[in-house]
Every structure is written in C-alpha cells, then in structure tokens.
C-alpha positions in Angstrom: 153.3 -34.4 42.9 153.3 -38.1 41.9 152.8 -39.2 38.3 149.2 -40.6 38.8 148.3 -37.3 40.5 149.7 -35.4 37.5 147.8 -37.5 34.9 144.5 -37.1 36.9 145.0 -33.4 37.4 143.4 -32.3 34.1 140.9 -35.2 33.6 137.9 -32.9 34.1 138.9 -30.2 31.7 135.7 -30.7 29.6 133.6 -29.7 32.6 135.5 -26.4 32.7 133.7 -25.2 29.6 130.8 -24.6 31.9 132.8 -21.7 33.4 131.9 -19.5 30.5 130.0 -16.5 31.7 130.5 -17.3 35.4 133.4 -14.9 35.8 135.5 -17.8 37.2 138.7 -19.3 36.0 140.8 -22.3 37.0 144.5 -21.9 37.6 147.2 -24.6 37.8 149.6 -23.7 40.6 153.3 -24.4 40.4 156.6 -23.4 41.9 160.1 -22.6 40.6 162.1 -23.9 43.5 161.2 -21.1 45.9 158.3 -20.4 48.2 156.7 -18.1 45.6 153.6 -19.5 43.9 152.9 -19.1 40.2 149.8 -19.9 38.1 148.7 -20.5 34.6 145.2 -20.7 33.2 144.2 -24.4 33.0 142.8 -23.8 29.5 146.4 -23.2 28.2 147.6 -26.5 29.7 147.6 -29.8 27.7 149.3 -32.0 30.2 151.7 -32.2 33.1 154.4 -34.8 33.4 157.9 -35.5 34.6 160.5 -34.0 32.3 161.8 -36.5 29.8 165.2 -36.4 28.1 165.7 -33.1 26.4 167.7 -32.8 23.2 170.1 -29.9 23.3 170.5 -28.0 20.0 172.8 -25.2 19.1 171.9 -21.5 18.9 168.7 -21.9 21.0 167.1 -18.6 22.1 167.5 -17.5 25.7 165.6 -19.7 28.1 165.1 -22.6 25.7 166.8 -25.7 27.1 166.3 -27.7 24.0 163.6 -29.6 22.2 161.7 -32.9 22.7 159.5 -35.1 20.6 155.9 -35.2 21.9 153.6 -37.6 20.0 155.5 -37.1 16.8 155.8 -33.3 17.1 159.0 -31.5 18.0 158.4 -28.8 20.6 160.7 -26.3 22.4 161.3 -26.7 26.1 161.5 -23.4 28.0 162.9 -23.0 31.5 160.6 -20.5 33.2 163.1 -19.8 36.0 165.3 -18.1 33.3 162.6 -15.4 32.9 161.0 -14.9 36.3 163.2 -13.3 38.9 162.4 -14.5 42.4 162.9 -13.0 45.9 165.1 -15.9 47.0 167.5 -18.4 45.5 165.9 -21.5 44.1 166.4 -24.7 46.0 166.6 -28.1 44.3 165.9 -29.0 40.7 163.8 -26.3 39.0 163.3 -28.4 35.9 162.0 -31.8 37.2 158.4 -31.2 36.0 157.1 -29.9 32.7 153.8 -28.3 31.8 152.9 -28.7 28.2 151.0 -25.7 27.0 149.1 -24.8 23.8 148.1 -21.2 23.0 148.6 -18.6 20.3 148.9 -21.5 17.8 152.1 -22.8 19.5 152.8 -25.8 21.6 155.7 -25.7 24.1 156.8 -27.2 27.4 157.6 -25.1 30.4 160.0 -26.5 32.9 159.0 -25.9 36.6 160.1 -27.3 40.0 156.7 -28.8 40.9 153.0 -28.5 40.3 150.6 -28.2 43.2 146.9 -28.3 42.4 144.2 -26.6 40.4 142.2 -23.9 42.1 139.0 -22.1 41.0 138.9 -18.4 41.6 136.5 -15.5 40.8 137.9 -13.1 38.2 136.9 -10.2 40.5 139.4 -11.6 43.0 142.1 -11.4 40.4 143.9 -8.0 40.1 146.6 -6.3 38.2 150.1 -6.8 39.7 151.3 -4.2 42.2 154.1 -1.8 41.3 156.3 -3.4 44.0 156.6 -6.3 41.6 158.1 -4.0 38.9 161.0 -6.5 38.2 158.5 -9.1 37.0 155.6 -6.8 36.0 156.0 -7.3 32.3 155.7 -11.1 32.8 153.0 -11.2 35.5 149.6 -10.4 34.1 147.6 -10.7 37.4 147.7 -11.5 41.1 145.3 -13.5 43.2 145.3 -14.6 46.8 144.8 -18.1 48.3 142.6 -18.6 51.4 145.7 -18.8 53.6 146.8 -15.3 52.4 149.6 -16.5 50.1 149.8 -14.6 46.7 149.7 -16.3 43.3 151.4 -14.6 40.4 149.7 -15.5 37.1 152.2 -15.4 34.3 151.8 -13.6 31.0 152.9 -16.7 29.1 152.2 -14.9 25.8 154.9 -12.3 26.7 157.3 -15.1 27.6 156.7 -16.9 24.3 157.1 -13.6 22.4 160.4 -13.1 24.2 161.6 -16.5 23.0 160.4 -16.6 19.4 160.2 -12.8 18.9 157.2 -10.6 18.4 155.7 -10.9 14.9 156.3 -8.2 12.4 153.0 -6.8 11.2 153.1 -6.5 7.4 151.3 -3.9 5.4 147.6 -4.6 5.4 144.9 -3.5 3.1 142.9 -0.5 4.4 139.2 -0.9 4.3 136.9 2.1 3.6 136.2 3.3 7.1 134.3 6.4 8.1 136.9 8.6 9.7 134.4 9.7 12.4 134.0 6.1 13.7 136.2 4.0 16.0 136.5 0.6 17.6 137.2 -0.5 21.2 139.5 -3.2 22.3 140.6 -4.7 25.7 143.4 -7.0 26.6 145.4 -7.5 29.8 148.6 -8.6 28.0 151.1 -5.9 27.1 152.5 -7.8 24.1 148.9 -8.5 22.9 148.0 -4.8 23.2 151.1 -3.8 21.2 150.3 -6.3 18.4 146.6 -5.2 18.2 147.7 -1.5 18.0 150.1 -2.4 15.2 147.3 -4.0 13.2 144.8 -1.2 13.8 147.4 1.4 12.9 148.1 -0.5 9.6 144.4 -0.6 8.7 143.8 3.0 9.7 141.1 2.7 12.3 140.8 4.9 15.4 140.4 3.1 18.7 139.8 3.3 22.5 141.4 0.6 24.7 141.4 -0.9 28.2 143.6 -3.2 30.1 141.0 -5.5 31.8 137.4 -6.4 31.6 136.2 -4.2 34.5 138.0 -1.1 33.1 136.5 -1.9 29.7 133.0 -2.2 30.9 133.3 1.1 32.8 134.7 2.9 29.7 132.0 1.3 27.4 129.3 2.5 29.8 130.7 6.0 29.7 130.7 6.0 25.9 127.1 4.7 25.9 126.0 7.3 28.4 127.6 10.1 26.4 125.8 8.9 23.2 122.4 8.9 25.0 123.1 12.4 26.4 124.0 13.6 22.9 120.9 12.0 21.4 123.0 9.7 19.2 123.1 6.0 18.5 126.4 4.5 19.8 126.6 2.1 16.9 126.9 5.0 14.4 130.3 5.8 16.0 131.5 2.6 17.8 131.7 0.0 15.0 133.2 -3.0 16.8 134.3 -4.2 20.2 137.3 -6.6 20.4 137.6 -8.5 23.7 140.2 -10.9 25.2 138.9 -14.0 27.0 140.9 -14.1 30.2 141.3 -10.8 32.1 141.6 -9.6 35.7 138.4 -8.5 37.5 136.0 -9.4 34.7 136.7 -12.0 31.9 135.7 -11.5 28.3 132.8 -13.9 28.5 131.1 -11.9 31.3 132.0 -8.6 29.5 130.3 -9.9 26.3 127.2 -10.9 28.3 127.0 -7.4 29.7 127.4 -5.8 26.3 124.9 -8.1 24.6 122.3 -7.5 27.3 122.5 -3.7 27.1 120.3 -2.3 24.4 122.6 0.7 24.0 125.1 -1.6 22.3 122.6 -3.2 20.0 124.0 -3.6 16.5 127.7 -3.4 17.6 129.5 -6.7 16.9 131.8 -8.3 19.6 134.8 -10.2 18.4 136.7 -12.4 20.9 140.5 -12.3 20.3 142.2 -15.0 22.4 145.2 -17.2 22.7 142.8 -19.9 23.7 141.9 -21.3 20.3 140.4 -24.7 21.0 136.9 -25.7 19.8 135.8 -25.7 23.4 136.8 -22.1 23.8 135.2 -21.1 20.6 132.0 -22.7 21.9 132.3 -20.8 25.1 132.5 -17.6 23.1 129.5 -18.5 21.0 127.5 -19.3 24.2 127.8 -15.7 25.4 127.0 -14.2 21.9 130.3 -13.2 20.4 129.9 -12.5 16.7 133.3 -13.8 15.7 136.3 -15.6 17.4 139.9 -14.9 16.3 142.9 -16.8 17.7 146.0 -14.8 18.6 148.1 -13.8 16.8 147.8 -13.7 13.0 147.6 -10.1 11.8 146.1 -11.1 8.4 143.3 -13.1 10.0 142.6 -10.4 12.5 142.5 -7.7 9.8 140.3 -9.8 7.6 137.9 -10.4 10.4 137.7 -6.7 11.4 137.6 -5.1 8.0 134.0 -6.0 6.9 132.7 -5.2 10.4 134.4 -1.8 10.5 133.3 -0.9 7.0 129.6 -1.8 7.6 
C-alpha cells in the first residue's frame, strides 16, 4: 500500500464511534509475508506508515527489534512475525510497514509485511479460533471470513504485549466488606485479561461467574435471571456487578450492555466496561449504551477501587 493510501486509511476514525451498539467492528487487515491474513481492531490503531530507522538497544525482550522516537516519545518496535507461526515460509521483507497501536495504556509499533484495507464485519460473524489453530490459539482471539472465503485471524495483541513486557504482578489489595452469598459476573475473550481479572477478584475476595465472549455471557446471564425468577428472588440481591469487555466475538460489550440495561430483571445491577480501548471516544461509546463505569486495562488498583464500592453496596 502506498504512503498516501496509508495516511488516508484511518481518516474516518471519528465516524467509527457510531458503531457502538451496532454489533459491528472494523478491522485493519495485514499480512506477515505469507498468504495468511491477520487483523486488528481499528480502534487500537493510531497510524500506519513505512518503517523508519529503528534504534537497536541491548537486552531487548524477545520479538522487540528496537525502539524509535515518535513525536517525542520513545516506543518499542515489535516484530509480529516472531510471535505468530504461519503455515508457510514468509517471502520478502516482513518488517517494511509498521502499525502504531495504543491500548492497555501502552503505545507500541508492530512490524508487518503490508497492510491491505479496513473491513467492517458483524460481531456475530466473528467466532472463537478453531482447535486446528492450536499453535497460534493463545495469540488469536477470533476468526472471521471474507466474502471470498479467505479467513482472517484477529490477533490477541494484549497477549502479545504481555509476552513482551511481562504480565503484571497483582499486589495485595484491600478487601471490601462483601456479603459472602453474593457474586459478580465478568466476560472477556482474551486469555491474559481473564487471568488478570481473576487475580484481582481472588485478592479482593469476591466470588464470580465468567464467560469468554458476549454471546456466551448473555446466555449465562439469562440463565441466572431465569433461575432467580423461578426461585422468587431479585437477581440484584445475589449478582452485584457485571464486568464486560468491549470487543468480543459473536456479541460485543456494547450490545451486551444494551441487552442487560433493557431487561428489567437486571435492574439495579451496575455494568462496568473493562477495556484496553481507553480513549475518550471509547468511553463515550460505553456511556452511550449505559455502562455505569469505564475502566481501562490493566491497573489492578484502579479496577479494585472501581469494583469495591459497587460490590459492597
């Protein structure tokens, strides 16, 4: 893709905030020097450009090619081909283009072979990876299909970043006064995010149910609501809080929140959005569907401070 095409690729990002609640996402497609196609959520992308000169530094973590200065900030440059095993040998330069990303309070550049285009897909057309992709399964959070039948692997860039910088150590956290008969519910499609959430919840001493995607979460939440109605109970007396990710296969967190907020059985149960997408636009998207709080991944203290008063209420 030419430089003008790259600079124009993300010009309409503001319009994408209108996707909240539509169960659609936009994916930037790219390759790593093979015929396989990969994707990343456009909301994680700041810019796309040709790779400038990279400064090599000693003792870099695996996959980090070096650093570069971007508008006065020093950011790491990560070669995605070092993490993603492909079914064929790469051809040509796999580092000619870089995708600058911002998520989980970090900015970094990912080196790729080339970027293709942005596509808009329905989340219900995005599914969990097949077991046949076991070699990459920890790094591929979802699969979708193009109109021509080609598959797109959506990378779990949070997991890749955690591999590079290390997963955060969750410190001891204050335990709020929580009724032992109550619990919370959380959903996240990222393995590393689920591990981090569980670490925080175990530290604060709250029971929980969990799901791996929005559709599974909605099915489980409806089962909980149906059971409460059957038992003649108010669900809010047991289920104190619902924590949702924003981007998930089959049903995103915005649509899931709309379902929850429009179902009277969940009245009085706060919904907190916990997302690596931490821009003001994404917070506004969360507010537009009725989330009660928005927490950027991943700061265990902020997450615990946000959950504690809601769980103790």
